[in-house]
C-alpha positions as CSV (number, residue, x, y, z in Angstrom):
1,M,-59.0,-153.3,224.1
2,S,-55.4,-152.9,222.9
3,E,-52.3,-155.1,221.6
4,V,-52.8,-159.7,221.5
5,A,-51.0,-161.7,223.8
6,S,-50.0,-164.4,221.2
7,S,-49.9,-167.7,222.4
8,N,-48.0,-168.9,219.5
9,S,-44.4,-170.1,220.4
10,D,-42.7,-168.6,217.8
11,Y,-44.0,-164.7,218.9
12,D,-41.0,-163.8,220.7
13,E,-39.3,-164.4,217.1
14,Q,-41.8,-162.5,214.9
15,K,-41.9,-159.7,217.2
16,E,-37.9,-159.4,216.5
17,L,-38.7,-159.7,213.0
18,V,-41.5,-156.7,213.2
19,L,-39.7,-154.2,215.3
20,P,-36.8,-153.0,213.4
21,D,-39.0,-152.2,210.8
22,L,-41.4,-149.8,212.7
23,E,-38.6,-148.1,213.8
24,E,-39.7,-144.9,216.1
25,V,-43.0,-145.2,217.1
26,I,-44.9,-141.9,217.2
27,E,-48.2,-141.2,219.8
28,I,-50.4,-139.0,218.4
29,E,-51.3,-136.1,221.2
30,D,-54.9,-135.7,220.7
31,S,-58.2,-137.7,219.9
32,S,-59.2,-135.8,216.6
33,F,-57.7,-138.0,214.1
34,A,-59.1,-140.7,215.2
35,Q,-62.4,-139.2,215.7
36,S,-61.6,-137.7,212.1
37,L,-61.9,-141.5,210.5
38,Y,-65.0,-142.9,208.3
39,C,-67.1,-140.1,209.4
40,D,-68.7,-140.2,205.7
41,L,-69.7,-143.9,206.7
42,A,-72.2,-143.2,209.5
43,S,-73.4,-139.8,210.7
44,D,-74.0,-138.8,214.0
45,S,-77.7,-139.5,213.8
46,A,-77.7,-142.5,212.6
47,I,-75.2,-143.8,214.9
48,D,-77.2,-142.3,217.5
49,N,-80.4,-144.1,216.4
50,F,-78.9,-147.5,216.5
51,L,-77.9,-147.0,220.1
52,K,-81.1,-146.2,221.0
53,K,-82.4,-150.0,219.6
54,S,-79.5,-151.7,220.6
55,R,-79.4,-154.1,223.3
56,F,-75.6,-154.6,223.9
57,F,-76.1,-150.4,224.7
58,S,-77.8,-149.3,227.6
59,L,-78.9,-145.7,227.0
60,T,-79.2,-145.0,230.6
61,E,-75.8,-146.0,231.6
62,Q,-74.2,-144.9,228.5
63,R,-71.5,-147.7,228.3
64,W,-72.3,-150.7,226.3
65,N,-73.3,-154.2,227.5
66,L,-69.6,-155.5,228.6
67,P,-68.9,-157.0,232.1
68,R,-68.0,-154.7,234.7
69,S,-65.3,-156.4,237.3
70,Y,-62.3,-158.2,236.3
71,T,-63.6,-161.6,237.8
72,K,-66.5,-161.5,236.1
73,L,-65.3,-161.1,232.6
74,I,-62.2,-164.0,233.8
75,D,-65.4,-166.5,234.8
76,T,-66.9,-166.2,231.4
77,N,-65.7,-166.0,227.9
78,F,-64.9,-162.6,227.5
79,Y,-64.6,-162.7,223.6
80,T,-68.0,-163.4,223.2
81,P,-69.8,-160.0,224.8
82,V,-67.4,-157.9,222.3
83,V,-68.6,-160.4,219.2
84,N,-72.0,-159.6,219.9
85,I,-71.3,-155.8,220.1
86,V,-69.6,-155.9,216.4
87,S,-71.6,-157.9,215.4
88,S,-74.6,-155.8,215.9
89,I,-72.9,-152.8,214.2
90,V,-72.2,-155.1,211.1
91,K,-75.4,-155.6,210.8
92,H,-77.4,-152.8,211.6
93,F,-75.2,-150.6,209.4
94,W,-73.9,-153.1,206.7
95,R,-77.5,-155.0,205.9
96,D,-77.2,-155.9,202.1
97,A,-73.7,-157.2,202.9
98,S,-74.4,-159.1,205.7
99,A,-77.6,-160.9,204.4
100,Q,-75.3,-161.7,201.6
101,K,-73.2,-163.1,204.1
102,T,-69.9,-160.8,202.5
103,R,-69.2,-159.5,206.0
104,R,-69.1,-161.4,208.9
105,V,-67.6,-161.4,212.5
106,I,-65.5,-164.2,213.8
107,D,-64.0,-165.3,217.0
108,T,-60.6,-165.9,216.2
109,H,-59.0,-166.0,219.7
110,R,-58.4,-170.0,219.0
111,T,-58.1,-169.9,215.6
112,D,-54.1,-170.4,214.4
113,L,-54.1,-168.1,210.9
114,D,-51.2,-169.0,208.7
115,H,-48.7,-165.9,207.5
116,S,-47.6,-165.1,204.4
117,K,-46.5,-168.5,202.5
118,C,-42.8,-166.9,202.3
119,D,-43.0,-166.9,206.3
120,P,-41.9,-170.2,207.8
121,S,-44.1,-172.2,208.0
122,S,-44.4,-172.3,212.4
123,H,-45.0,-168.4,212.3
124,K,-49.2,-167.8,212.6
125,S,-51.5,-165.6,214.4
126,R,-54.5,-166.0,216.7
127,P,-56.2,-162.2,216.4
128,S,-59.1,-162.0,218.6
129,L,-61.8,-161.2,215.9
130,V,-61.5,-160.4,212.9
131,I,-64.3,-159.7,209.8
132,R,-64.6,-162.1,207.4
133,A,-64.7,-160.9,203.8
134,E,-66.0,-162.0,200.5
135,G,-65.8,-160.1,197.4
136,P,-63.6,-159.2,194.4
137,S,-60.5,-158.5,196.8
138,F,-60.9,-161.5,199.4
139,Q,-60.3,-165.2,198.3
140,V,-60.3,-168.2,201.0
141,P,-57.1,-169.2,201.7
142,A,-54.6,-172.0,200.2
143,A,-54.7,-175.8,201.4
144,P,-51.1,-176.2,201.9
145,S,-49.7,-179.6,201.0
146,G,-51.7,-182.2,202.9
147,R,-53.8,-179.8,205.0
148,R,-57.7,-179.3,204.6
149,L,-58.7,-175.9,202.6
150,S,-59.2,-173.6,205.7
151,K,-62.6,-171.4,205.7
152,I,-60.6,-168.4,207.0
153,G,-57.5,-166.7,206.7
154,F,-56.3,-163.1,206.4
155,S,-56.7,-163.8,202.8
156,N,-60.4,-164.0,203.6
157,V,-60.3,-160.9,206.5
158,A,-61.4,-157.4,206.2
159,G,-59.7,-156.3,209.5
160,C,-58.8,-157.7,212.6
161,I,-59.6,-156.2,216.6
162,E,-57.6,-157.4,219.1
163,I,-58.4,-157.9,223.0
164,Q,-56.4,-158.1,225.7
165,V,-57.8,-157.8,229.4
166,E,-54.7,-155.7,231.3
167,G,-55.5,-156.8,234.7
168,A,-57.8,-157.2,237.6
169,E,-55.9,-153.7,239.1
170,I,-57.5,-152.2,236.2
171,P,-61.4,-151.7,236.2
172,V,-62.6,-153.3,233.2
173,S,-65.2,-150.3,232.5
174,D,-61.7,-147.8,232.0
175,Q,-60.3,-150.3,229.8
176,L,-59.9,-148.4,226.6
177,I,-59.5,-149.1,222.9
178,R,-56.1,-147.4,220.5
179,V,-56.4,-147.3,217.3
180,A,-53.0,-148.1,215.1
181,I,-51.8,-147.1,212.1
182,Y,-48.9,-148.6,210.4
183,A,-47.6,-146.5,207.4
184,S,-43.9,-145.6,207.3
185,G,-44.4,-147.3,210.7
186,A,-46.5,-147.1,213.5
187,Q,-48.7,-144.5,214.7
188,Y,-51.2,-145.0,218.0
189,T,-54.1,-142.7,218.8
190,P,-54.8,-141.8,222.8
191,S,-57.1,-144.6,224.5
192,I,-60.2,-144.0,223.8
193,D,-63.2,-144.5,226.2
194,I,-65.6,-147.1,224.0
195,N,-68.1,-145.5,226.2
196,E,-68.3,-142.2,226.3
197,D,-67.5,-141.6,222.7
198,A,-69.2,-144.6,221.5
199,R,-70.1,-142.6,217.9
200,T,-66.3,-142.8,217.3
201,F,-65.9,-146.4,218.2
202,V,-69.4,-147.4,215.8
203,R,-66.8,-145.7,212.9
204,L,-64.3,-147.6,213.7
205,V,-66.1,-150.6,213.4
206,L,-67.3,-149.7,210.4
207,G,-64.3,-148.5,208.5
208,L,-62.7,-152.5,209.2
209,S,-65.9,-153.8,207.8
210,S,-66.7,-151.7,204.8
211,P,-68.4,-153.8,202.0
212,N,-66.6,-150.8,200.6
213,E,-62.7,-152.1,199.5
214,S,-61.6,-148.8,199.3
215,D,-62.8,-147.5,202.5
216,L,-60.2,-151.0,203.5
217,G,-57.1,-149.7,202.2
218,L,-57.5,-151.9,199.5
219,D,-56.5,-150.4,195.9
220,S,-59.2,-150.0,193.9
221,S,-57.4,-149.9,190.5
222,I,-56.6,-153.7,190.7
223,Q,-59.8,-155.7,190.3
224,W,-60.1,-159.3,190.5
225,R,-62.3,-162.0,189.2
226,I,-63.0,-164.6,191.8
227,Q,-64.1,-168.8,191.3
228,D,-65.1,-171.1,193.6
229,G,-63.8,-168.7,196.2
230,R,-60.3,-168.1,194.3
231,K,-58.9,-165.5,192.3
232,V,-58.5,-166.6,189.0
233,G,-57.8,-163.6,186.8
234,G,-58.2,-159.7,187.5
235,T,-57.1,-156.3,185.9
236,L,-54.8,-153.2,186.6
237,T,-56.0,-149.8,186.0
238,A,-53.2,-147.2,185.2
239,G,-53.0,-143.8,183.7
240,G,-51.6,-143.5,180.1
241,L,-48.8,-140.4,179.4
242,D,-51.8,-138.4,177.7
243,G,-53.9,-138.6,180.4
244,T,-56.5,-141.3,179.8
245,E,-57.0,-144.4,182.0
246,I,-56.3,-148.0,180.4
247,V,-57.1,-151.0,181.9
248,Y,-54.1,-154.1,181.7
249,P,-55.6,-157.7,182.3
250,L,-53.1,-158.7,184.7
251,L,-50.9,-162.1,183.5
252,S,-51.2,-163.4,186.9
253,V,-52.9,-162.9,190.3
254,E,-49.6,-162.8,192.6
255,P,-47.4,-159.8,192.4
256,F,-43.7,-160.8,190.0
257,F,-42.1,-158.9,192.8
258,R,-43.1,-157.9,196.5
259,R,-41.2,-156.1,199.5
260,T,-43.3,-157.0,202.4
261,E,-42.0,-154.6,204.6
262,M,-43.8,-151.9,206.6
263,R,-41.7,-148.8,205.8
264,G,-39.2,-148.0,202.8
265,R,-40.2,-148.7,199.3
266,C,-42.4,-151.8,200.1
267,T,-42.2,-152.1,195.8
268,T,-45.2,-154.3,194.5
269,C,-44.5,-155.2,190.8
270,W,-47.6,-157.2,188.8
271,L,-46.7,-158.7,185.3
272,V,-49.9,-157.5,182.9
273,S,-50.4,-157.9,179.1
274,D,-50.8,-154.4,177.1
275,P,-54.6,-154.7,175.5
276,S,-53.6,-152.8,172.1
277,N,-51.1,-155.7,171.0
278,G,-50.7,-158.4,173.7
279,N,-47.1,-157.4,174.6
280,R,-46.3,-157.9,177.8
281,L,-45.3,-154.8,180.6
282,L,-44.4,-154.9,184.0
283,V,-46.2,-152.2,186.3
284,K,-44.2,-151.0,189.5
285,D,-45.8,-150.0,192.5
286,S,-43.6,-148.3,195.7
287,F,-42.8,-145.4,197.6
288,R,-40.1,-142.9,197.7
289,T,-39.5,-140.1,200.4
290,A,-40.5,-137.3,199.6
291,D,-37.6,-135.0,199.3
292,R,-35.7,-137.4,197.1
293,P,-36.8,-136.7,193.2
294,S,-38.6,-139.2,191.5
295,E,-37.3,-142.3,189.8
296,L,-39.8,-140.9,187.0
297,I,-37.6,-138.0,186.2
298,H,-34.6,-140.8,185.0
299,L,-36.9,-143.0,183.3
300,Q,-38.4,-139.7,181.5
301,E,-34.4,-138.7,180.6
302,A,-34.1,-142.9,179.8
303,L,-36.5,-142.7,176.7
304,G,-35.5,-143.5,173.4
305,T,-31.7,-144.6,175.0
306,P,-31.2,-148.3,174.1
307,G,-29.9,-150.5,177.2
308,V,-32.0,-149.1,179.8
309,V,-35.4,-149.7,180.6
310,Q,-38.3,-147.7,179.2
311,M,-41.0,-146.4,180.4
312,V,-44.7,-146.6,178.9
313,S,-46.4,-144.8,181.1
314,C,-46.6,-143.4,185.1
315,V,-49.0,-141.8,187.5
316,P,-46.5,-140.0,189.6
317,D,-48.3,-139.0,193.3
318,R,-51.1,-141.9,194.3
319,G,-50.9,-141.4,197.7
320,Q,-48.9,-139.8,200.6
321,T,-48.3,-141.2,204.1
322,K,-48.4,-138.0,206.0
323,D,-51.8,-138.1,204.3
324,F,-53.2,-141.5,205.2
325,R,-51.9,-140.6,209.3
326,G,-53.6,-137.3,209.0
327,F,-50.7,-135.3,209.1
328,Q,-51.4,-133.0,206.0
329,D,-48.3,-130.5,206.7
330,T,-47.5,-130.4,210.2
331,L,-45.2,-133.3,210.2
332,P,-43.7,-134.7,213.7
333,I,-39.8,-134.3,214.1
334,N,-38.3,-137.8,212.5
335,F,-41.6,-138.5,210.6
336,M,-40.8,-139.3,206.8
337,N,-43.2,-138.4,204.3
338,R,-43.2,-141.2,201.6
339,V,-45.3,-140.4,197.4
340,E,-45.8,-143.6,196.0
341,T,-45.7,-143.7,191.9
342,R,-46.9,-146.3,189.6
343,V,-44.6,-147.1,186.5
344,V,-45.5,-148.7,183.2
345,M,-42.5,-150.2,181.4
346,R,-41.2,-152.6,178.9
347,C,-40.8,-156.1,179.9
348,Y,-37.7,-157.7,178.8
349,G,-35.8,-161.3,178.6
350,G,-35.4,-162.2,181.9
351,S,-32.1,-162.3,184.9
352,I,-29.0,-162.0,183.2
353,L,-28.5,-165.2,185.2
354,N,-30.6,-166.9,182.0
355,F,-27.5,-166.7,180.2
356,K,-26.6,-169.4,177.8
357,S,-23.3,-168.4,176.2
358,A,-20.1,-166.3,177.2
359,M,-21.3,-164.3,174.0
360,Q,-24.8,-163.5,175.2
361,L,-23.3,-162.4,178.5
362,L,-20.8,-160.0,177.3
363,C,-23.1,-158.5,174.8
364,A,-25.7,-157.9,177.8
365,L,-23.2,-156.5,180.1
366,R,-21.6,-154.2,177.4
367,D,-25.3,-153.1,175.9
368,A,-25.9,-152.5,179.7
369,I,-22.8,-150.1,180.5
370,A,-23.4,-148.7,177.1
371,G,-26.9,-147.5,178.3
372,H,-24.9,-146.2,181.7
373,K,-22.9,-144.0,179.5
374,E,-25.9,-142.6,177.5
375,L,-27.6,-142.0,181.3
376,F,-24.8,-140.7,182.3
377,K,-24.0,-138.2,179.5
378,R,-28.2,-136.9,180.4
379,G,-26.7,-135.9,183.8
380,S,-28.1,-138.9,185.3
381,L,-26.0,-141.6,187.6
382,H,-27.6,-145.0,188.8
383,R,-25.8,-146.1,191.5
384,D,-27.2,-149.1,192.2
385,V,-25.8,-151.3,189.4
386,S,-26.3,-155.1,190.8
387,I,-27.2,-158.1,189.2
388,D,-30.5,-158.0,189.5
389,N,-30.7,-154.5,187.8
390,V,-29.3,-155.8,184.4
391,V,-31.6,-158.2,182.4
392,L,-31.7,-159.8,179.1
393,G,-32.9,-157.8,175.9
394,E,-36.1,-159.6,174.6
395,P,-35.8,-162.3,171.8
396,G,-34.5,-160.8,168.7
397,A,-33.2,-157.7,169.8
398,E,-31.0,-155.4,168.0
399,V,-27.2,-154.3,169.5
400,G,-27.5,-151.8,172.3
401,D,-30.7,-153.4,173.8
402,L,-29.0,-157.5,174.1
403,G,-28.6,-156.5,178.0
404,V,-31.0,-153.9,179.5
405,L,-30.2,-151.8,182.8
406,I,-33.3,-151.3,185.0
407,D,-34.6,-150.0,188.4
408,L,-33.5,-146.1,189.1
409,D,-35.0,-145.7,191.9
410,M,-31.4,-144.8,193.6
411,A,-30.7,-142.7,190.8
412,T,-29.4,-139.0,190.7
413,R,-28.9,-135.8,188.9
414,R,-25.5,-134.4,188.2
415,G,-25.2,-131.0,190.4
416,E,-23.9,-127.6,189.7
417,D,-20.3,-128.5,190.5
418,G,-21.1,-131.1,187.9
419,C,-20.9,-134.1,190.8
420,H,-23.0,-136.3,192.3
421,P,-24.1,-136.6,195.9
422,P,-21.7,-138.3,198.6
423,A,-21.2,-142.1,197.4
424,N,-23.2,-144.1,201.0
425,W,-22.4,-147.5,201.5
426,Q,-26.4,-148.0,202.6
427,I,-27.2,-147.4,199.0
428,G,-26.8,-150.7,197.4
429,I,-26.0,-154.2,197.6
430,S,-22.5,-154.8,199.6
431,L,-21.9,-157.3,196.8
432,Y,-21.3,-155.4,194.2
433,Q,-20.4,-152.2,195.8
434,S,-17.5,-150.6,194.5
435,R,-13.9,-149.9,196.8
436,A,-14.5,-146.0,197.2
437,V,-18.6,-146.9,198.3
438,L,-17.3,-149.3,200.8
439,A,-15.3,-146.9,202.5
440,S,-17.8,-144.2,202.4
441,K,-18.4,-146.6,206.1
442,Y,-15.3,-145.6,207.7
443,L,-13.4,-143.3,206.2
444,Q,-14.4,-139.5,206.8
445,R,-13.6,-138.3,203.7
446,I,-16.0,-139.2,201.4
447,L,-16.1,-138.8,197.6
448,P,-18.5,-138.1,195.7
449,H,-20.6,-141.0,193.9
450,D,-19.2,-141.4,190.2
451,H,-19.5,-143.3,187.4
452,L,-16.2,-145.3,188.2
453,D,-17.7,-146.3,191.2
454,D,-21.1,-147.7,188.7
455,L,-18.1,-149.4,186.3
456,E,-17.1,-151.2,189.3
457,S,-20.0,-152.6,190.1
458,F,-20.5,-154.2,186.8
459,L,-17.1,-155.7,187.1
460,Y,-18.7,-157.1,189.9
461,I,-21.6,-158.7,188.0
462,L,-19.4,-160.2,185.9
463,T,-17.3,-161.6,188.8
464,H,-20.1,-162.8,190.4
465,I,-20.9,-164.9,187.1
466,V,-17.5,-166.3,186.0
467,Y,-16.7,-167.6,189.6
468,S,-20.3,-168.7,190.0
469,Y,-21.5,-170.4,186.3
470,D,-20.2,-172.1,183.1
471,R,-20.1,-170.8,179.7
472,H,-23.4,-172.2,179.2
473,G,-25.1,-170.8,182.4
474,V,-24.8,-173.6,184.6
475,L,-24.7,-172.5,188.3
476,H,-21.2,-174.8,189.4
477,Q,-20.8,-172.8,193.3
478,F,-21.3,-169.9,195.1
479,H,-17.4,-169.0,195.6
480,D,-15.5,-168.6,198.8
481,M,-14.4,-165.6,197.4
482,L,-18.3,-163.7,196.9
483,I,-19.1,-165.4,200.5
484,N,-16.5,-163.2,202.0
485,W,-17.3,-160.4,200.1
486,D,-20.9,-161.0,201.2
487,E,-20.1,-161.1,204.9
488,C,-17.1,-159.4,206.1
489,E,-16.8,-155.7,207.3
490,S,-17.0,-152.9,205.1
491,M,-12.9,-152.2,206.1
492,L,-12.3,-156.5,205.2
493,A,-14.6,-156.0,202.2
494,Q,-12.8,-152.8,200.5
495,D,-9.4,-154.8,201.3
496,S,-10.3,-157.8,200.0
497,R,-11.4,-156.1,196.7
498,E,-8.2,-154.2,196.3
499,S,-6.5,-157.3,196.3
500,Y,-8.7,-158.7,193.8
501,L,-8.8,-155.8,191.3
502,A,-4.4,-156.2,191.5
503,G,-4.9,-160.1,191.0
504,R,-3.5,-161.3,187.3
505,V,-5.0,-164.8,187.5
506,V,-8.1,-166.6,187.8
507,P,-8.0,-169.6,189.4
508,M,-8.0,-173.0,187.6
509,N,-10.7,-174.6,188.7
510,V,-12.8,-171.4,187.4
511,S,-11.4,-170.3,184.3
512,K,-11.9,-173.4,182.8
513,R,-15.0,-173.0,183.0
514,W,-15.1,-170.2,180.4
515,P,-13.1,-169.4,177.3
516,D,-10.4,-167.5,177.0
517,A,-11.2,-164.9,175.5
518,L,-13.9,-163.8,178.5
519,I,-11.3,-164.6,180.5
520,R,-9.7,-162.1,179.0
521,V,-12.2,-159.3,179.4
522,L,-12.3,-159.8,183.3
523,L,-8.8,-159.4,183.8
524,D,-8.1,-156.7,181.2
525,F,-11.5,-154.6,183.2
526,K,-9.5,-155.2,186.3
527,A,-6.4,-154.0,185.0
528,F,-8.3,-150.9,183.7
529,L,-10.1,-150.0,187.2
530,L,-7.3,-150.8,189.8
531,P,-5.3,-147.4,189.3
532,L,-8.3,-145.2,189.2
533,S,-9.6,-147.1,192.2
534,D,-6.7,-146.7,194.1
535,K,-6.7,-143.3,193.1
536,K,-9.8,-142.7,194.8
537,V,-9.0,-144.3,198.2
538,E,-5.9,-142.1,198.2
539,I,-7.8,-139.2,198.4
540,M,-10.4,-140.1,200.4
541,R,-7.3,-141.5,203.1
542,G,-5.7,-138.6,202.5
543,L,-2.4,-139.7,200.8
544,S,-2.6,-137.9,197.9
545,D,-0.7,-134.7,197.1
546,D,-2.9,-133.4,194.3
547,E,-6.3,-134.2,195.0
548,E,-8.4,-131.7,193.2
549,G,-6.4,-132.4,190.1
550,V,-6.6,-136.1,189.9
551,L,-10.9,-135.6,190.7
552,E,-11.1,-133.1,187.8
553,T,-9.2,-135.5,185.7
554,I,-11.6,-138.4,186.4
555,K,-14.9,-135.7,185.7
556,L,-13.2,-135.0,182.2
557,N,-11.9,-138.6,180.9
558,A,-15.7,-140.2,181.9
559,E,-17.1,-140.7,178.7
560,S,-13.4,-142.2,177.3
561,H,-13.7,-144.9,180.4
562,Y,-16.8,-145.6,179.2
563,D,-15.5,-146.1,175.8
564,D,-12.3,-148.5,177.5
565,V,-14.8,-150.3,179.2
566,I,-16.9,-151.2,176.2
567,R,-14.4,-151.8,173.7
568,L,-12.9,-154.6,175.9
569,F,-15.9,-155.8,175.7
570,N,-15.7,-155.6,172.1
571,T,-12.5,-157.0,171.9
572,G,-13.7,-160.2,173.9
573,I,-17.2,-160.6,171.7
574,S,-15.1,-160.0,168.1
575,A,-12.7,-163.2,169.5
576,L,-15.6,-165.4,170.7
577,K,-17.4,-165.4,167.5
578,D,-15.3,-168.6,165.8
579,E,-15.6,-170.4,168.9
580,D,-18.1,-173.1,167.7
581,D,-19.7,-174.1,171.0
582,E,-21.3,-170.4,171.7
583,T,-25.2,-170.7,171.5
584,P,-27.2,-168.6,169.4
585,L,-28.4,-165.6,171.7
586,H,-32.2,-166.4,172.0
587,D,-32.5,-169.6,172.4
588,S,-35.0,-170.0,175.1
589,P,-33.2,-169.4,178.7
590,I,-33.0,-172.0,181.2
591,P,-34.4,-171.6,184.7
592,R,-32.4,-169.1,187.0
593,R,-30.4,-170.8,189.6
594,R,-31.0,-167.8,193.0
595,L,-28.3,-167.2,195.2
596,P,-27.7,-168.9,198.1
597,A,-29.2,-167.4,201.1
598,R,-25.8,-165.7,202.2
599,A,-26.0,-163.0,199.3
600,K,-28.7,-160.7,201.7
601,A,-30.5,-157.4,200.6
602,L,-30.8,-158.5,197.0
603,E,-33.9,-156.0,194.9
604,L,-36.1,-156.9,192.7
605,R,-35.3,-160.6,191.6
606,E,-36.0,-161.6,188.2
607,L,-37.6,-158.0,187.4
608,L,-38.7,-158.4,183.7
609,Q,-38.1,-161.5,183.7
610,L,-40.9,-163.3,181.2
């Protein structure tokens, strides 16, 4: 038994989507890992007793009752013998669960199971067998529009077992099983002879069918309330700063945001209610590489800082992928261990794209920049400033919190030399990256990521909004210039940004949608950054006569750079105060308009949105 041969015509397309996410496959050299799994679920003596009584296992021949020849296997329904064996294991060891029909083995080799609703509707799979489950974490599949409710789907499956006969040249008795684990990529055990090592085979079936949802790898800190087979509510438990556990009611049965990749940060966000006062909070679960400082360091540093997301509580280490894979402290070459963290944070007023006036937009960006400055003064640099990482303040927020900088996953601490790590074009979203960060892809001389790179990213947030929306937050069109920035190579994107920064005119079809005061802020922001950005790129190209002096001057004047930019915004805000058509700051936000598909790799959409 091994991987399934899909009958889905979109199989190749799905394969192309999955393989890059798996990256290098790790193959374990011995079978000790597989043999160590689920030992607490059944003792050797309990399994031996089952095998003695089972009509599907021959004690005399020490083998399961499966067809011996390939021809005989093909002439019969070769799924049925495996269903019988797996069902007998589940029924024997999980008597209570079986009696209540909470775990049942189903032959699904001819049943299309829909993938996530985020995937194309044509993406389906046909696992050979599944363990259908009922319980707090399972629900019957949602019925797509115009279709009958299905009784089986991935939403009520505890585990899948794939069967594939390799061919006539290999005796069926010699065709074995392998165990695959998907966490930080793919990992396979050596082949396991299910006849010679029947105990391990039984335990693997028990692990896939256990009534204890923690055994299945499900998060027991999230508990669901089921009604008519569907989730209708639930709770999430997280540790408080004083170590006590707090049970938060979930405000939705669906995550607020989820990254579905098998590798990487795998971020999942939930909206919850504070049980003490009813305020909305956001819970963020994510993985970081073990050699990276935790986001919690920067969130701790930001406590009490206006304009920066505020942490309520955290769990710094919920598990590590090396332990999931059984590596402990001896890691394979090229394996990257990741640590899961959970952080509870305040919610804010929604995406900055929910702005309703030029005044609200400038105030939000100004306060987020001011918060960025305070973080920088304390030694932290965000490095991932984008339109998705600036949100509006809560209704009724004071000046300083009218805009909030969020998501400190990529932030770094200043080193002993007073610098941050080198700029890296792979960090952040290209649409908002500075010239120097983009140039790090193709120039050998790479400078440290600094405050000017992030300030330039704030400029591109403002540019994106001005070129795509109007003063009332209505989306007009994703401008061709932005499309080119998003799609072209780093060198061309850097050159395009250079031309943009040097330009002193905003296209008429754009400027007419905005007050003159806001357009002046945009032009003055560009004019401020251009000479500083030029100096950095000149150094990277080896054209500077005083490299050390230029960099030292930039470093020493960092705070004044922030002050100059904030002053630009304050000037624009003052000029807007007498505008008759400006909307109050805290009217109900309009629905957010999402970017076109061209704007790729956007991160944490509408994070903290009410």
